[in-house]
C-alpha positions in Angstrom: -68.5 -0.5 7.3 -69.5 1.3 4.7 -72.0 3.8 3.5 -75.2 2.0 1.6 -76.2 3.3 -2.7 -77.1 5.7 -3.0 -80.4 4.7 -4.8 -81.1 3.3 -1.9 -84.3 5.4 -0.8 -83.6 4.6 3.1 -86.8 7.2 4.5 -88.8 4.6 1.8 -87.6 1.4 2.5 -87.9 2.4 6.6 -92.2 2.7 5.6 -92.1 -0.7 4.2 -90.1 -1.7 7.5 -92.3 -0.3 9.7 -95.3 -2.1 8.3 -94.4 -5.3 7.0 -91.9 -5.8 10.4 -93.0 -6.8 13.5 -91.9 -4.2 16.2 -89.8 -1.9 13.5 -89.4 1.3 14.3 -87.4 4.4 12.5 -85.3 6.7 12.0 -82.7 3.7 10.2 -78.8 4.2 9.9 -77.8 2.0 7.0 -74.5 0.8 6.9 -73.0 -1.7 3.8 -71.1 -4.5 4.9 -67.8 -4.3 3.4 -66.6 -7.1 1.6 -67.1 -9.8 -1.4 -70.5 -10.7 -1.2 -72.5 -11.7 -4.2 -75.5 -10.2 -2.3 -75.2 -6.9 -0.5 -75.5 -6.7 3.1 -76.5 -3.8 5.2 -76.8 -3.2 8.9 -79.6 -1.5 9.8 -79.9 0.7 12.7 -82.6 1.9 14.1 -84.6 3.1 16.9 -86.0 -0.7 18.0 -82.7 -2.5 16.9 -80.1 -3.7 14.4 -81.0 -5.4 11.9 -79.6 -7.4 8.2 -81.1 -6.5 5.4 -79.5 -8.6 2.1 -81.1 -7.7 -1.2 -80.0 -8.5 -4.7 -77.3 -6.6 -6.0 -79.1 -4.2 -8.9 -79.3 -4.6 -12.9 -80.2 -7.8 -14.9 -79.3 -11.2 -13.2 -78.8 -14.7 -14.0 -82.1 -16.8 -13.7 -80.8 -18.8 -11.5 -78.0 -16.4 -9.7 -78.6 -14.5 -6.2 -82.0 -15.8 -5.2 -82.5 -14.5 -1.6 -85.4 -15.9 -1.7 -84.1 -19.5 -1.3 -82.0 -17.8 1.2 -84.7 -16.8 3.2 -86.4 -19.6 2.2 -83.8 -21.8 4.6 -83.8 -19.8 7.7 -87.3 -19.8 7.7 -87.4 -24.0 7.2 -84.0 -23.8 10.1 -86.1 -22.1 12.7 -86.9 -24.0 15.3 -84.3 -26.7 14.3 -80.9 -27.7 16.0 -79.6 -25.5 13.6 -79.1 -22.3 15.2 -79.5 -19.4 12.4 -80.2 -15.3 11.9 -83.8 -15.0 12.2 -85.9 -14.0 9.2 -88.6 -11.8 9.4 -89.8 -10.6 6.2 -89.1 -10.7 2.6 -90.3 -8.4 -0.2 -90.0 -10.0 -3.2 -92.0 -6.2 -4.9 -89.3 -4.8 -6.5 -90.8 -1.0 -6.3 -89.2 -0.8 -2.5 -85.7 -0.8 -3.2 -85.1 -1.9 -6.9 -84.6 -5.7 -6.2 -85.9 -8.5 -4.1 -84.9 -7.8 -0.7 -85.6 -10.1 3.3 -84.9 -8.9 6.8 -83.2 -10.8 9.2 -81.7 -11.0 13.0 -78.3 -9.0 13.4 -76.3 -11.6 15.6 -73.6 -10.3 17.7 -71.4 -13.1 17.5 -67.3 -13.9 16.8 -66.0 -14.7 13.2 -63.0 -16.5 13.3 -61.5 -16.0 10.1 -58.3 -17.8 10.1 -58.6 -22.0 10.7 -56.0 -21.6 13.4 -57.0 -20.2 15.7 -54.7 -17.4 16.7 -56.9 -15.5 19.0 -57.9 -18.4 21.3 -55.8 -20.8 24.0 -54.6 -23.9 22.2 -56.9 -25.8 24.9 -59.8 -24.2 23.4 -59.8 -25.0 19.7 -60.9 -28.6 19.5 -63.7 -27.3 21.5 -64.9 -25.0 18.9 -64.1 -27.4 16.0 -66.5 -29.9 17.7 -68.9 -27.1 18.1 -68.3 -26.4 14.5 -68.9 -30.6 13.9 -72.0 -30.9 15.9 -73.2 -27.7 14.5 -72.6 -29.8 11.1 -74.1 -33.4 11.6 -76.9 -31.1 13.2 -77.2 -29.5 9.8 -77.7 -32.9 8.2 -79.8 -34.1 9.9 -82.5 -31.8 9.8 -85.4 -33.8 8.4 -86.0 -31.8 5.0 -89.8 -33.5 4.1 -91.0 -32.3 8.5 -89.2 -28.2 7.5 -90.6 -27.9 4.1 -87.9 -28.8 1.8 -88.4 -31.6 0.7 -88.1 -29.7 -3.1 -85.4 -27.8 -2.6 -82.8 -29.3 -4.8 -83.4 -31.4 -8.0 -83.1 -35.0 -8.1 -80.6 -37.8 -8.7 -77.3 -38.7 -8.3 -75.9 -35.4 -6.4 -72.4 -35.9 -7.2 -72.7 -36.5 -11.2 -75.1 -33.3 -11.1 -72.5 -31.3 -9.8 -69.2 -33.1 -12.1 -71.2 -31.8 -14.5 -72.0 -28.7 -13.4 -68.5 -27.4 -12.9 -66.7 -29.2 -15.9 -69.0 -27.2 -18.2 -68.1 -24.5 -15.7 -64.6 -24.9 -16.7 -65.0 -25.7 -20.0 -66.2 -21.8 -20.4 -63.8 -20.4 -18.8 -60.8 -22.3 -20.0 -58.0 -20.2 -20.8 -55.3 -22.8 -21.2 -54.5 -26.9 -20.2 -54.6 -27.6 -16.8 -53.3 -31.3 -17.2 -55.3 -31.5 -13.6 -58.6 -30.4 -15.0 -58.5 -33.5 -18.0 -57.6 -35.8 -15.4 -60.0 -34.7 -12.7 -63.5 -34.3 -15.6 -62.1 -38.2 -16.8 -62.0 -39.4 -12.9 -64.7 -37.9 -11.0 -67.3 -39.5 -14.0 -66.3 -42.8 -13.4 -65.3 -43.0 -9.7 -68.8 -41.9 -8.4 -70.1 -43.4 -5.7 -73.6 -44.2 -5.3 -76.5 -41.8 -3.7 -77.3 -43.8 -0.8 -80.1 -42.4 1.9 -82.0 -39.6 1.4 -80.3 -36.3 0.7 -79.7 -34.1 2.8 -80.0 -30.6 3.4 -76.2 -28.9 1.9 -75.1 -25.8 2.7 -72.2 -25.7 -0.6 -69.5 -23.4 2.4 -69.2 -24.2 4.8 -66.3 -22.8 6.7 -65.1 -22.0 10.0 -66.0 -18.1 8.8 -69.6 -18.6 8.0 -69.9 -19.5 11.4 -70.8 -17.4 14.5 -69.7 -18.7 17.5 -71.4 -16.8 20.9 -69.3 -14.2 22.7 -69.3 -16.6 26.0 -68.0 -19.9 25.1 -68.2 -22.0 22.3 -71.5 -22.6 20.9 -72.4 -22.4 17.3 -74.9 -18.4 17.7 -75.2 -18.9 13.4 -74.7 -20.2 10.4 -73.9 -17.4 7.9 -73.9 -17.7 3.8 -77.0 -19.6 2.8 -76.1 -18.6 -1.1 -75.2 -22.5 -2.2 -77.8 -24.1 -0.2 -79.8 -26.9 -2.3 -80.6 -30.7 -1.2 -77.6 -33.3 -2.1 -74.9 -35.6 0.0 -74.2 -34.5 3.3 -70.3 -35.6 2.8 -70.2 -33.0 0.5 -69.5 -30.3 2.6 -67.7 -32.2 5.3 -64.8 -33.1 2.5 -65.4 -29.1 1.8 -64.6 -28.2 5.1 -61.5 -30.5 6.1 -59.6 -28.5 2.8 -58.8 -25.9 5.2 -56.4 -28.8 6.6 -54.2 -29.2 3.9 -54.3 -26.2 2.1 -51.2 -23.2 2.5 -51.8 -21.1 4.9 -50.3 -18.4 2.6 -51.3 -16.2 0.0 -55.5 -16.0 -1.3 -56.6 -18.9 1.3 -56.3 -19.5 4.6 -55.6 -23.4 5.1 -53.8 -25.0 8.2 -51.3 -28.0 5.7 -47.4 -27.3 6.7 -48.5 -26.5 10.3 -48.5 -28.5 13.4 -51.6 -29.9 14.6 -51.1 -31.2 17.3 -49.1 -27.5 18.9 -52.0 -25.9 18.0 -54.7 -28.6 19.7 -56.2 -28.9 16.3 -57.9 -32.1 15.3 -56.5 -33.6 12.3 -58.4 -35.3 9.4 -58.6 -38.4 10.4 -60.6 -37.3 14.3 -62.7 -34.3 12.4 -64.2 -37.9 10.1 -64.3 -40.1 12.6 -66.4 -37.7 15.3 -68.6 -36.3 12.4 -69.1 -40.1 12.1 -70.2 -40.7 15.4 -73.0 -37.5 15.4 -74.4 -38.3 12.6 -73.6 -42.5 14.3 -73.4 -43.3 10.5 -70.5 -45.9 9.0 -66.8 -44.8 8.2 -66.7 -43.4 4.7 -65.4 -45.5 2.1 -63.9 -43.6 -1.2 -63.1 -40.8 1.3 -60.6 -39.3 -1.9 -63.7 -39.3 -4.0 -64.8 -36.5 -1.9 -62.3 -34.6 -1.1 -60.9 -34.8 -5.1 -64.6 -33.5 -6.0 -64.1 -30.5 -2.7 -60.7 -29.4 -5.0 -61.9 -30.1 -8.4 -65.0 -27.6 -7.3 -63.3 -25.1 -5.8 -60.9 -25.3 -9.1 -63.3 -24.9 -11.3 -64.3 -21.4 -9.7 -60.9 -20.1 -9.5 -60.5 -20.3 -13.5 -64.4 -19.1 -13.6 -62.4 -16.0 -11.5 -59.6 -15.7 -14.1 -61.2 -15.1 -17.0 -63.8 -12.8 -16.2 -60.5 -11.2 -14.8 -59.0 -11.6 -18.1 -62.1 -10.3 -19.6 -62.3 -7.5 -17.6 -65.2 -7.9 -15.8 -63.9 -8.5 -11.9 -61.0 -6.9 -9.7 -57.6 -7.9 -11.8 -55.2 -8.3 -9.6 -56.5 -9.6 -7.4 -58.5 -11.6 -9.4 -55.9 -13.0 -11.2 -53.9 -14.3 -7.8 -56.9 -16.4 -7.3 -57.6 -18.0 -10.6 -53.6 -19.2 -10.5 -55.0 -20.9 -8.0 -56.6 -23.6 -9.6 -53.8 -25.4 -11.3 -52.4 -25.8 -8.7 -55.7 -27.1 -6.8 -56.5 -29.2 -9.8 -53.6 -30.9 -9.2 -54.2 -31.2 -5.0 -57.2 -33.1 -5.8 -55.1 -35.6 -8.4 -52.9 -35.7 -5.0 -55.9 -36.6 -3.1 -57.2 -39.4 -5.7 -53.3 -40.2 -6.2 -52.9 -41.3 -2.1 -55.3 -44.3 -1.9 -53.9 -45.7 -4.7 
């Protein structure tokens, strides 16, 4: 934890929350969670209990960036469903209170596992943890978006066609040199894009094990965290994104399981994970799995290239950002490798 921004008027915030959050009572001690969240996140220790506040960062923002109102909307929509989320108390759209939009939700006291190898757990319990994750993912993708008021939460049309276009554009804007693997993907992905079938699902967009909070008294998922990339789309995007951790290396800037003996760890392999997901959702075996994996690596490579470009321009913490940026090339090569393995 770190101290909150000195620009925040904690006394004014306290008065506001006492009026708008049922049962809220000050005084308040406010601490900023450390980390790289794009939307600054704070722990509020009030007389009435602990809460979490997420706000837009101060300053001028891109139109669609840092949409904490979208996060609040999806949390509110999922409350009462089979998808565990923090309880959303209040969205404040009055920028005069703390200088930007913010919302307040419940503080969830659970466990977060940062390493997909789960070194802190006994071998016999790791598969249980992974199965709880897959049950939560399946429950998310089975949510009736019409029934919970999220029918207009994303754009119509083929999700992957749209996403390939978005990330190609982002990559071109951040390009610092030719990456042959990215050129291969930019040519291949649009041609190989499967047709959308079925209704769009609520897609998390960043479904990793460290974006789940597990209960302290077992392996039930207590809350799914960080909804800032959520939208409507093809649910297989979340599954493939999660499965990247099985192929990513275990060192450096990412935490992956490549090169580790997953059987010895007690962690299911990719085929078992995909089969279990299909079983939980009652869907047929997945065709074109190589496409979904390739897209996920391509998207992550484009993000890494953007980080590198911002670092070279002096707009990011340069040393770490440059290390992240160097991932773009080999991530793209992993995408091409997934395609080649299918041929």
